[in-house]
C-alpha positions in Angstrom: 0.0 0.0 0.0 1.4 3.4 -1.1 0.2 6.9 -1.1 1.1 8.6 -4.4 0.5 11.8 -6.3 -0.8 10.3 -9.6 -1.3 11.9 -13.0 -4.7 11.8 -14.7 -4.3 10.1 -18.1 -7.9 10.1 -19.1 -11.3 10.7 -17.5 -14.3 10.0 -19.7 -18.0 9.2 -19.5 -18.7 5.5 -20.4 -22.5 5.4 -19.7 -25.2 7.5 -18.1 -23.6 9.2 -15.0 -20.7 6.7 -15.1 -17.1 7.6 -15.8 -13.8 5.8 -16.1 -10.6 7.5 -15.0 -7.1 6.2 -15.7 -4.3 7.3 -13.5 -0.6 7.0 -14.1 1.4 6.2 -11.0 5.0 7.5 -10.4 6.2 3.9 -9.6 4.9 0.4 -9.7 2.9 -1.1 -6.8 3.3 -4.7 -7.9 0.4 -7.1 -8.4 -3.2 -5.9 -8.1 -6.0 -8.4 -8.0 -9.7 -8.3 -8.7 -11.6 -7.1 -5.7 -8.9 -4.7 -4.4 -9.6 -1.0 -4.5 -8.0 2.4 -4.1 -8.8 5.6 -2.3 -8.8 8.6 -4.6 -8.9 12.3 -3.9 -11.6 14.2 -5.8 -9.5 17.2 -6.8 -11.7 19.5 -4.7 -9.9 20.6 -1.5 -13.2 21.2 0.3 -13.9 17.4 0.0 -11.5 16.0 2.5 -12.4 12.3 2.2 -11.1 10.3 -0.7 -13.5 8.0 -2.6 -13.0 4.2 -2.5 -13.2 2.8 -6.0 -12.8 -0.8 -7.2 -9.8 -1.3 -9.5 -10.9 -2.4 -12.9 -7.5 -2.9 -14.5 -3.8 -2.2 -14.1 -1.4 -2.0 -17.1 2.1 -1.1 -16.2 1.9 2.2 -14.3 -1.6 2.9 -15.4 -4.6 2.1 -13.1 -8.2 2.4 -14.2 -11.3 2.7 -12.0 -14.9 3.6 -12.7 -17.3 5.7 -10.6 -20.9 6.7 -10.6 -21.7 10.4 -10.1 -23.9 10.4 -7.0 -22.8 13.4 -4.9 -20.6 16.4 -4.7 -17.4 14.4 -4.4 -17.9 12.3 -7.5 -19.3 15.3 -9.4 -16.0 17.1 -8.6 -14.1 14.2 -9.9 -15.7 14.5 -13.3 -13.8 17.7 -13.7 -10.4 16.1 -13.5 -8.5 16.5 -16.8 -5.5 14.8 -18.4 -2.4 16.1 -16.7 -4.1 16.9 -13.4 -2.6 15.5 -10.2 -4.6 13.5 -7.7 -3.5 11.8 -4.6 -4.3 8.1 -4.5 -3.7 5.3 -1.9 -3.5 1.7 -3.2 -3.8 -1.2 -3.4 -6.3 -1.7 -0.5 -8.3 -4.6 0.7 -8.4 -8.3 -0.1 -9.5 -9.9 -3.3 -11.4 -12.8 -4.8 -9.1 -15.7 -4.1 -10.1 -18.4 -6.6 -7.2 -20.6 -6.2 -8.2 -24.2 -7.2 -11.5 -23.1 -8.8 -12.2 -24.3 -12.3 -15.8 -23.0 -13.1 -17.1 -19.8 -11.5 -20.4 -18.1 -11.7 -20.2 -14.3 -11.8 -23.1 -12.2 -10.7 -22.9 -8.4 -11.0 -25.4 -5.6 -10.7 -24.8 -2.1 -12.0 -21.5 -0.5 -10.9 -20.8 -3.7 -9.0 -19.4 -5.2 -12.2 -16.2 -3.3 -12.0 -14.2 -5.5 -9.5 -15.7 -8.6 -11.3 -14.2 -7.4 -14.6 -10.8 -7.4 -13.0 -11.3 -11.0 -11.9 -12.3 -12.2 -15.3 -9.6 -10.3 -17.1 -6.9 -11.7 -14.7 -8.0 -15.4 -14.6 -10.0 -16.2 -17.8 -7.2 -18.3 -19.2 -7.3 -20.5 -16.1 -11.0 -20.5 -15.1 -14.3 -20.9 -17.0 -16.5 -17.9 -16.0 -20.3 -17.8 -16.5 -21.2 -14.2 -16.1 -24.7 -12.8 -15.3 -24.8 -9.0 -15.4 -27.7 -6.7 -14.8 -28.2 -3.0 -15.4 -31.0 -0.5 -14.7 -31.5 0.1 -18.4 -29.6 0.2 -21.7 -28.2 3.7 -21.0 -26.5 2.4 -17.8 -24.7 -0.4 -19.6 -20.9 -0.2 -19.8 -17.8 -2.3 -20.3 -19.7 -5.5 -21.1 -17.1 -6.2 -23.8 -14.6 -6.6 -21.0 -16.6 -9.7 -19.8 -16.7 -11.4 -23.2 -13.8 -13.5 -22.1 -16.3 -15.4 -20.0 -17.3 -18.8 -21.3 -20.9 -17.5 -21.2 -22.1 -14.0 -20.8 -25.7 -13.0 -20.1 -26.7 -9.3 -19.9 -30.2 -8.3 -18.7 -31.9 -5.0 -17.8 -34.5 -4.1 -15.2 -36.8 -2.5 -17.9 -36.0 -4.9 -20.8 -34.4 -2.2 -22.9 -31.5 -4.6 -23.6 -31.7 -8.4 -23.3 -34.3 -10.0 -21.1 -36.3 -8.0 -18.6 -34.7 -9.4 -15.5 -31.9 -8.8 -13.0 -28.5 -10.5 -12.5 -29.6 -12.8 -9.6 -32.7 -14.0 -11.4 -30.7 -14.6 -14.6 -28.3 -16.7 -12.7 -30.9 -18.9 -11.1 -32.8 -19.2 -14.3 -29.7 -20.8 -15.8 -27.7 -22.3 -13.0 -28.9 -25.9 -13.7 -27.5 -25.6 -17.2 -23.9 -24.8 -16.1 -21.2 -26.5 -14.1 -19.9 -24.2 -11.4 -18.0 -24.8 -8.2 -17.9 -21.2 -6.8 -20.0 -18.0 -7.0 -18.6 -14.4 -6.9 -20.9 -11.4 -6.7 -20.9 -7.6 -6.3 -23.8 -5.2 -6.5 -26.2 -3.2 -4.3 -27.0 -4.6 -0.9 -30.5 -5.6 -1.9 -29.1 -7.7 -4.7 -26.7 -9.5 -2.3 -29.5 -10.1 0.2 -31.7 -11.7 -2.4 -28.8 -13.8 -3.6 -28.1 -15.0 0.0 -31.7 -15.8 0.6 -32.2 -17.7 -2.6 -29.1 -19.8 -2.1 -30.4 -20.8 1.3 -33.9 -21.4 0.0 -32.6 -23.6 -2.8 -30.2 -25.5 -0.7 -27.2 -24.4 -2.7 -24.1 -24.6 -0.4 -21.3 -23.9 -2.9 -18.8 -21.3 -1.9 -20.0 -17.8 -2.6 -17.9 -14.7 -2.1 -19.3 -11.1 -2.2 -17.6 -7.7 -2.5 -19.3 -5.2 -0.2 -19.7 -1.5 -1.0 -19.6 0.8 2.0 -18.8 4.4 2.8 -15.2 4.7 3.9 -13.0 7.3 5.5 -9.4 6.3 5.7 -9.4 3.0 3.8 -7.0 1.4 6.3 -9.3 0.3 9.1 -8.5 3.1 11.6 -11.6 5.3 11.3 -14.3 2.5 11.6 -16.6 4.3 9.2 -17.1 1.1 7.1 -17.9 -1.4 9.9 -20.3 -4.1 9.0 -22.0 -6.8 11.0 -20.8 -10.4 10.8 -23.2 -13.3 11.2 -21.6 -14.3 14.5 -22.4 -10.9 16.0 -18.9 -9.5 15.7 -17.9 -6.5 13.6 -15.7 -6.3 10.5 -14.0 -3.4 8.8 -14.9 -3.6 5.1 -11.8 -1.8 4.0 -9.3 -3.9 6.0 -11.1 -7.2 6.6 -12.7 -7.1 3.2 -14.2 -5.9 0.9 -14.5 -9.6 -0.1 -16.3 -11.9 2.3 -17.9 -15.3 2.2 -21.6 -14.6 1.8 -22.4 -16.5 5.0 -19.9 -14.5 7.0 -21.8 -11.2 6.9 -25.2 -9.8 7.5 -26.7 -8.3 4.4 
């Protein structure tokens, strides 16, 4: 983990209210794995907290992340231009450890697809991925081409404006009997993960399932306790330091 002053290489809209920003680091940080994230300053000195963003890809000294414009901080980030300097702390958190897995089901909702893209891109030559991705509508779709390395890719939308009218979890369960999978990985809004957890229990599916949680964060290093979540045993976990990837049965959703 290192704190750098990075240089903005590119910052562009890729879908409705969704941007991809690529940063050039002053030195290499070594390997970065799918599920890890960075904490990025917005470029607005009045916004003291950095934004935690899942790393989509790393190529040499270039690191790309995506973000949805939701508040003043991410709105300020849209103004970053090529050549601007932004402080960034990375890499942070754990990752999807799929050592020994051969066939993996991938379930992603909305901006939750970004860490999953990193997993597929890193491991597609070793693992068969079956990806089920859901978006709000066609205008919200982005980076689906990055998931075409999957053995199977299904894209659906809530309103049916692209693909079937469905969601990522339903699309997976509609097809799960037709595929061989030994593990499930997922990322998306909390309601999506709650439904996934409930359906796995209701259907008696006990295969390993790992989820990446999205929480508000302050420091990104486990000191401020802003991102604490409840574990199923009643204890607490820090999403930034103990996660963001957890076994789905480990955490309350």
